[in-house]
C-alpha positions in Angstrom: 0.0 0.0 0.0 2.7 2.5 0.9 4.1 2.6 -2.6 0.7 3.5 -4.1 0.1 6.0 -1.3 3.4 7.7 -1.9 2.8 8.0 -5.6 -0.7 9.3 -5.1 0.4 11.9 -2.5 3.3 13.1 -4.7 1.0 13.5 -7.8 -1.8 15.1 -5.8 0.8 17.7 -4.6 2.1 18.1 -8.2 5.7 17.2 -7.2 8.4 15.4 -9.0 10.3 12.5 -7.3 13.3 14.8 -7.2 11.4 17.5 -5.3 10.2 15.0 -2.7 13.7 13.6 -2.4 15.1 17.1 -1.8 12.5 17.9 0.8 13.1 14.8 2.9 16.9 14.7 2.2 17.1 11.4 0.3 18.0 10.5 -3.3 15.5 10.6 -6.2 16.3 6.9 -6.7 15.2 6.1 -3.2 11.8 7.8 -3.8 11.5 6.0 -7.2 12.2 2.6 -5.5 9.6 3.3 -2.7 7.0 4.3 -5.3 7.7 1.2 -7.4 7.5 -1.1 -4.4 11.1 -2.3 -4.8 12.0 -1.0 -1.3 10.2 0.7 1.6 11.3 3.7 3.5 12.6 3.2 7.0 10.7 4.6 10.0 12.5 7.9 10.0 11.7 8.5 6.4 8.1 7.4 6.9 7.8 10.0 9.6 9.4 12.6 7.4 7.1 11.7 4.5 4.0 11.7 6.7 4.9 15.2 8.1 5.8 16.5 4.6 2.4 15.4 3.2 0.5 16.2 6.4 -0.9 12.7 6.8 -0.7 10.2 9.6 1.9 7.5 9.4 -0.9 4.9 9.6 -2.6 6.4 6.6 0.7 6.6 4.7 1.3 2.9 5.3 -2.1 1.4 5.2 -4.7 3.7 3.6 -6.7 1.9 0.9 -8.2 4.6 -1.3 -11.9 4.2 -1.8 -13.9 5.8 -4.6 -13.4 9.6 -4.4 -11.9 9.4 -0.9 -8.2 10.2 -1.1 -5.8 10.0 1.9 -7.1 12.7 4.3 -4.8 15.3 5.9 -3.7 14.6 9.4 -6.6 15.1 11.9 -9.2 15.3 9.1 -11.7 12.5 8.5 -14.3 11.4 6.1 -16.8 9.8 8.4 -19.5 8.7 6.0 -22.9 10.0 5.0 -26.0 10.2 7.1 -29.7 10.6 6.3 -31.9 12.8 8.4 -35.2 11.2 9.4 -38.7 12.8 9.6 -38.0 14.1 13.1 -34.8 15.8 11.9 -32.6 13.2 13.6 -29.4 11.6 12.3 -27.2 8.8 13.5 -23.6 9.7 14.0 -21.4 7.1 12.3 -19.6 4.7 14.6 -16.2 5.7 13.4 -17.0 9.3 14.4 -18.3 8.2 17.8 -15.0 6.3 18.4 -12.7 9.0 17.2 -14.4 11.8 19.1 -15.3 9.7 22.2 -19.0 10.2 21.9 -21.4 8.2 24.0 -25.2 8.1 24.5 -26.3 11.0 26.7 -23.4 13.2 25.7 -24.4 16.9 25.2 -23.5 18.3 21.8 -23.5 21.8 20.5 -24.7 22.4 17.0 -22.8 25.2 15.2 -23.8 26.6 11.8 -22.3 28.8 9.1 -24.6 29.5 6.2 -21.7 29.2 3.8 -19.7 26.3 5.3 -22.4 24.2 6.9 -23.1 22.6 10.2 -20.7 21.3 12.8 -21.1 19.4 16.1 -18.9 19.6 19.1 -19.0 18.1 22.6 -20.6 20.6 25.0 -18.0 20.1 27.7 -15.2 21.2 25.3 -17.1 24.4 24.5 -17.8 25.0 28.2 -14.1 24.5 29.0 -13.2 26.9 26.3 -15.7 29.5 27.5 -14.4 29.2 31.0 -10.8 29.8 29.8 -11.9 32.9 27.9 -13.8 34.2 30.9 -10.7 33.6 33.1 -8.4 35.4 30.7 -10.8 38.4 30.6 -10.8 38.6 34.4 -6.9 38.6 34.4 -6.9 41.7 32.2 
């Protein structure tokens, strides 16, 4: 998988093998061998490549590209699609519940931007943030 992911990431960023090699301080031949599957980068080069492309090492090594779902940037996730029912309710995908540690009964805040859409966040995170803001205002 890593060879395909390296090739995909390089092409998506419109880079040559030489440019990638220069950025992570290896030879162009090393990059070519990694992309062809002839060899694999060592752990230090995997970290350098993941950082350079802003992806996780796990995605760099294991990501299997699905239709129209390229390797996501680090910390960004495609969590699936949901359908809203007649009562306006949705089911949050399991992967999202695991990644964001969501459990039945958790309070969520719904945020909206008419141009960018809707976002959900755990209420306790927002409350902690608001308390921090309030404390910093008091200190001034």
